[in-house]
ZADRENSE-756309 format. One record per atom (N, C-alpha, C, O): z, x, y negated; residue in three letters. Coordinates in pm, whole numbers, padded with zeros to 5 digits, always signed. Example, Ala and Ser with C-alpha at 12.3 -4.5 7.8 and 13.67 -1.06 7.14 Angstrom:
BEGIN
+00780+01319+00569ala/+00780+01230+00450ala/+00780+01320+00330ala/+00846+01424+00332ala/+00708+01285+00225ser/+00714+01367+00106ser/+00787+01290-00003ser/+00804+01341-00114ser/
# end
This chain:
BEGIN
-01895-00015+04029unk/-01781-00105+04018unk/-01671-00044+03930unk/-01609-00112+03848unk/-01650+00088+03949unk/-01546+00155+03872unk/-01580+00153+03723unk/-01492+00132+03639unk/-01708+00175+03689unk/-01746+00173+03548unk/-01737+00032+03490unk/-01706+00016+03372unk/-01764-00070+03571unk/-01750-00208+03525unk/-01604-00238+03493unk/-01575-00300+03391unk/-01513-00193+03579unk/-01370-00215+03557unk/-01325-00143+03431unk/-01247-00197+03352unk/-01373-00020+03412unk/-01337+00056+03291unk/-01388-00014+03166unk/-01317-00024+03066unk/-01511-00063+03172unk/-01568-00136+03059unk/-01490-00263+03030unk/-01465-00297+02914unk/-01451-00335+03135unk/-01373-00457+03120unk/-01238-00429+03054unk/-01197-00501+02963unk/-01170-00324+03099unk/-01040-00287+03042unk/-01056-00246+02895unk/-00974-00282+02811unk/-01161-00171+02866unk/-01186-00130+02728unk/-01212-00251+02639unk/-01157-00260+02529unk/-01293-00343+02686unk/-01323-00465+02611unk/-01198-00549+02591unk/-01174-00601+02481unk/-01118-00565+02695unk/-00994-00641+02686unk/-00898-00577+02586unk/-00833-00647+02508unk/-00888-00445+02588unk/-00802-00373+02493unk/-00848-00397+02350unk/-00766-00421+02261unk/-00978-00390+02329unk/-01033-00414+02196unk/-01000-00554+02147unk/-00959-00571+02032unk/-01016-00653+02232unk/-00987-00792+02195unk/-00839-00807+02161unk/-00805-00871+02062unk/-00753-00749+02242unk/-00608-00760+02217unk/-00570-00693+02085unk/-00488-00747+02010unk/-00628-00578+02057unk/-00594-00507+01934unk/-00646-00578+01810unk/-00578-00581+01708unk/-00765-00635+01818unk/-00821-00700+01701unk/-00762-00838+01676unk/-00763-00886+01563unk/-00711-00901+01779unk/-00653-01035+01760unk/-00512-01027+01707unk/-00466-01121+01642unk/-00442-00920+01732unk/-00305-00905+01684unk/-00211-00998+01756unk/-00240-01047+01866unk/-00098-01023+01694unk/+00007-01103+01758unk/-00006-01251+01728unk/+00072-01332+01779unk/-00102-01288+01647unk/-00115-01428+01611unk/-00041-01461+01483unk/-00064-01566+01422unk/+00049-01373+01441unk/+00121-01395+01317unk/+00038-01338+01203unk/-00019-01229+01215unk/+00031-01409+01095unk/-00042-01358+00980unk/+00055-01336+00866unk/+00145-01417+00840unk/+00036-01225+00798unk/+00119-01199+00680unk/+00068-01288+00568unk/-00046-01332+00567unk/+00155-01312+00475unk/+00115-01390+00358unk/-00006-01325+00293unk/-00012-01203+00277unk/-00101-01406+00257unk/-00223-01356+00197unk/-00194-01277+00070unk/-00100-01306-00004unk/-00275-01177+00047unk/-00266-01100-00076unk/-00361-01164-00177unk/-00480-01180-00148unk/-00311-01200-00295unk/-00399-01260-00396unk/-00502-01159-00446unk/-00485-01039-00430unk/-00607-01210-00506unk/-00711-01122-00560unk/-00652-01035-00670unk/-00566-01079-00746unk/-00699-00909-00677unk/-00647-00819-00781unk/-00668-00875-00921unk/-00768-00939-00952unk/-00569-00849-01004unk/-00573-00890-01144unk/-00581-00763-01228unk/-00495-00676-01218unk/-00683-00752-01310unk/-00694-00636-01400unk/-00583-00645-01503unk/-00574-00744-01576unk/-00497-00542-01510unk/-00383-00551-01601unk/-00422-00535-01748unk/-00512-00458-01782unk/-00353-00608-01832unk/-00368-00594-01977unk/-00300-00463-02018unk/-00232-00400-01937unk/-00319-00423-02142unk/-00253-00302-02191unk/-00102-00318-02184unk/-00030-00222-02154unk/-00053-00437-02212unk/+00090-00465-02204unk/+00142-00444-02062unk/+00249-00386-02042unk/+00066-00490-01962unk/+00108-00472-01823unk/+00097-00326-01780unk/+00178-00279-01700unk/-00001-00253-01833unk/-00011-00109-01802unk/+00111-00035-01856unk/+00166+00053-01790unk/+00152-00071-01978unk/+00272-00011-02037unk/+00394-00045-01953unk/+00479+00042-01929unk/+00404-00171-01910unk/+00514-00212-01822unk/+00514-00128-01695unk/+00619-00078-01654unk/+00397-00112-01632unk/+00388-00039-01506unk/+00429+00107-01524unk/+00498+00162-01438unk/+00387+00169-01633unk/+00426+00308-01660unk/+00578+00320-01672unk/+00639+00409-01613unk/+00638+00229-01747unk/+00783+00229-01766unk/+00856+00201-01635unk/+00953+00269-01601unk/+00809+00100-01562unk/+00874+00062-01436unk/+00864+00175-01334unk/+00960+00204-01263unk/+00748+00240-01329unk/+00730+00354-01237unk/+00835+00461-01267unk/+00900+00512-01176unk/+00850+00495-01395unk/+00946+00599-01433unk/+01090+00559-01403unk/+01171+00643-01367unk/+01123+00430-01419unk/+01259+00383-01396unk/+01292+00363-01248unk/+01400+00400-01203unk/+01199+00306-01172unk/+01231+00262-01036unk/+01160+00341-00925unk/+01219+00365-00820unk/+01037+00381-00947unk/+00955+00436-00838unk/+00959+00588-00830unk/+00956+00645-00721unk/+00966+00653-00946unk/+00953+00799-00949unk/+01069+00871-00880unk/+01053+00985-00838unk/+01183+00807-00868unk/+01297+00871-00800unk/+01260+00907-00656unk/+01305+01009-00605unk/+01181+00824-00593unk/+01138+00851-00455unk/+00997+00910-00448unk/+00972+01004-00373unk/+00905+00854-00527unk/+00764+00892-00516unk/+00723+01003-00612unk/+00610+01052-00606unk/+00813+01045-00702unk/+00782+01150-00798unk/+00708+01095-00918unk/+00635+00996-00907unk/+00726+01158-01034unk/+00661+01108-01155unk/+00509+01115-01145unk/+00439+01032-01204unk/+00458+01213-01071unk/+00314+01228-01057unk/+00261+01178-00922unk/+00145+01200-00888unk/+00348+01110-00846unk/+00306+01055-00717unk/+00330+01147-00599unk/+00297+01112-00486unk/+00387+01264-00624unk/+00418+01359-00517unk/+00570+01360-00499unk/+00641+01411-00585unk/+00621+01305-00388unk/+00766+01295-00369unk/+00830+01429-00334unk/+00763+01523-00293unk/+00960+01433-00350unk/+01040+01548-00309unk/+01025+01563-00157unk/+01051+01468-00084unk/+00983+01680-00108unk/+00962+01698+00036unk/+01091+01692+00118unk/+01086+01682+00240unk/+01207+01699+00051unk/+01334+01696+00123unk/+01383+01554+00152unk/+01482+01538+00223unk/+01317+01453+00098unk/+01359+01314+00123unk/+01327+01276+00267unk/+01221+01310+00320unk/+01421+01205+00329unk/+01401+01161+00467unk/+01447+01017+00480unk/+01565+00991+00458unk/+01362+00922+00514unk/+01221+00942+00547unk/+01140+00972+00422unk/+01172+00925+00313unk/+01036+01049+00439unk/+00953+01089+00327unk/+00869+00974+00274unk/+00797+00910+00350unk/+00879+00947+00143unk/+00796+00842+00084unk/+00649+00880+00086unk/+00613+00997+00103unk/+00565+00781+00069unk/+00421+00804+00067unk/+00383+00886-00056unk/+00435+00865-00165unk/+00290+00980-00035unk/+00236+01059-00146unk/+00122+00981-00208unk/+00031+00937-00138unk/+00127+00963-00338unk/+00022+00887-00406unk/-00072+00973-00488unk/-00192+00947-00490unk/-00024+01073-00555unk/-00107+01152-00646unk/-00186+01260-00576unk/-00183+01376-00619unk/-00257+01226-00470unk/-00331+01326-00393unk/-00481+01295-00393unk/-00523+01183-00423unk/-00558+01395-00358unk/-00702+01377-00345unk/-00732+01274-00236unk/-00824+01192-00250unk/-00655+01278-00126unk/-00675+01182-00018unk/-00656+01038-00064unk/-00730+00949-00022unk/-00557+01016-00150unk/-00536+00880-00203unk/-00653+00840-00292unk/-00698+00726-00287unk/-00702+00933-00373unk/-00817+00902-00458unk/-00936+00860-00372unk/-01006+00764-00404unk/-00958+00932-00262unk/-01068+00898-00172unk/-01042+00764-00103unk/-01135+00687-00078unk/-00915+00736-00073unk/-00880+00607-00013unk/-00914+00491-00106unk/-00965+00389-00061unk/-00885+00508-00234unk/-00921+00404-00332unk/-01073+00395-00346unk/-01128+00285-00357unk/-01140+00510-00346unk/-01284+00511-00363unk/-01354+00442-00246unk/-01441+00357-00266unk/-01316+00479-00123unk/-01383+00424-00005unk/-01319+00296+00045unk/-01388+00209+00100unk/-01187+00283+00027unk/-01117+00165+00078unk/-01112+00049-00018unk/-01098-00066+00022unk/-01125+00081-00147unk/-01132-00022-00249unk/-01021-00125-00243unk/-00903-00091-00239unk/-01060-00252-00241unk/-00962-00361-00247unk/-00876-00369-00122unk/-00765-00422-00128unk/-00924-00319-00010unk/-00841-00318+00111unk/-00722-00224+00091unk/-00609-00256+00130unk/-00747-00110+00031unk/-00640-00013+00001unk/-00544-00074-00101unk/-00422-00065-00085unk/-00599-00134-00205unk/-00515-00197-00308unk/-00430-00309-00249unk/-00313-00322-00283unk/-00488-00388-00161unk/-00414-00499-00098unk/-00300-00446-00013unk/-00192-00506-00011unk/-00321-00336+00057unk/-00215-00277+00138unk/-00098-00230+00054unk/+00018-00250+00090unk/-00127-00167-00059unk/-00021-00121-00149unk/+00049-00241-00212unk/+00171-00242-00223unk/-00028-00341-00254unk/+00031-00464-00309unk/+00129-00523-00208unk/+00241-00560-00243unk/+00087-00533-00082unk/+00169-00593+00023unk/+00298-00513+00044unk/+00405-00570+00063unk/+00287-00380+00041unk/+00406-00296+00060unk/+00505-00315-00054unk/+00625-00325-00030unk/+00456-00321-00178unk/+00546-00343-00292unk/+00608-00482-00282unk/+00729-00497-00301unk/+00528-00582-00252unk/+00577-00720-00246unk/+00673-00742-00129unk/+00780-00801-00147unk/+00635-00696-00010unk/+00710-00728+00112unk/+00807-00619+00156unk/+00897-00645+00236unk/+00791-00497+00105unk/+00872-00386+00151unk/+00817-00331+00280unk/+00725-00387+00340unk/+00875-00220+00323unk/+00828-00156+00445unk/+00943-00127+00540unk/+00931-00145+00661unk/+01053-00082+00487unk/+01172-00049+00565unk/+01291-00047+00469unk/+01280-00091+00355unk/+01402+00004+00515unk/+01520+00008+00427unk/+01499+00099+00307unk/+01554+00074+00200unk/+01420+00203+00325unk/+01397+00296+00215unk/+01300+00239+00111unk/+01307+00274-00007unk/+01210+00150+00155unk/+01114+00086+00063unk/+01135-00064+00071unk/+01074-00132+00153unk/+01223-00116-00016unk/+01255-00259-00011unk/+01144-00345-00071unk/+01050-00295-00133unk/+01157-00474-00052unk/+01067-00571-00114unk/+01103-00587-00261unk/+01220-00586-00298unk/+01001-00600-00344unk/+01022-00624-00486unk/+00974-00763-00526unk/+00951-00790-00644unk/+00957-00851-00428unk/+00902-00985-00455unk/+00992-01070-00544unk/+00943-01156-00617unk/+01122-01049-00540unk/+01214-01127-00623unk/+01225-01070-00764unk/+01269-01138-00857unk/+01186-00944-00779unk/+01201-00875-00907unk/+01072-00872-00989unk/+01076-00872-01112unk/+00958-00870-00921unk/+00830-00854-00990unk/+00739-00975-00971unk/+00735-01035-00864unk/+00666-01008-01076unk/+00564-01112-01067unk/+00437-01051-01009unk/+00419-00929-01008unk/+00350-01138-00961unk/+00224-01095-00901unk/+00145-00999-00991unk/+00098-00895-00946unk/+00132-01035-01118unk/+00053-00951-01209unk/+00121-00817-01236unk/+00053-00718-01264unk/+00254-00812-01227unk/+00326-00686-01245unk/+00303-00595-01124unk/+00290-00473-01139unk/+00299-00654-01005unk/+00270-00575-00885unk/+00129-00517-00894unk/+00108-00400-00863unk/+00033-00599-00937unk/-00104-00548-00951unk/-00110-00436-01055unk/-00187-00341-01039unk/-00029-00446-01160unk/-00025-00340-01261unk/+00029-00211-01200unk/-00018-00102-01233unk/+00127-00222-01110unk/+00179-00103-01041unk/+00074-00044-00947unk/+00062+00078-00936unk/+00000-00129-00879unk/-00108-00080-00792unk/-00208-00001-00876unk/-00253+00107-00835unk/-00243-00054-00992unk/-00336+00015-01081unk/-00275+00145-01132unk/-00346+00244-01148unk/-00145+00146-01158unk/-00074+00268-01200unk/-00084+00374-01091unk/-00110+00491-01119unk/-00062+00333-00967unk/-00071+00426-00854unk/-00212+00485-00845unk/-00229+00603-00818unk/-00310+00401-00869unk/-00449+00448-00865unk/-00477+00548-00977unk/-00563+00635-00962unk/-00406+00538-01089unk/-00425+00629-01202unk/-00348+00760-01188unk/-00370+00852-01267unk/-00260+00770-01090unk/-00177+00891-01079unk/-00264+01015-01062unk/-00368+01011-00996unk/-00222+01127-01124unk/-00301+01251-01112unk/-00296+01308-00972unk/-00205+01278-00893unk/-00395+01391-00942unk/-00393+01459-00811unk/-00358+01604-00827unk/-00352+01677-00729unk/
# end
């Protein structure tokens, strides 16, 4: 009986976690391969807006609080390799919707294809 109750609680927990709150975030559009013009835009935009927090090479200043996400790491490369479009969609969503006060939304400033160009820029960052 005790193992049945444990199994029931485990199953119920799994269902609750996978169903979420019922709210869905706005869908992430399919990735757009950036043109050379958009790649140039992303490089420039990264240097002007993103590198102050995330570093020019994707490694942020360790003294920043809260610490921004590190992008130019081996772990990120593996995330792109194994996570593929799911990883790209998560980064797209963070740029578009923001995460907190330190990472605002850029949805009013950037077009969809510009955000995808930034995602591709992040993927190109050195490790």
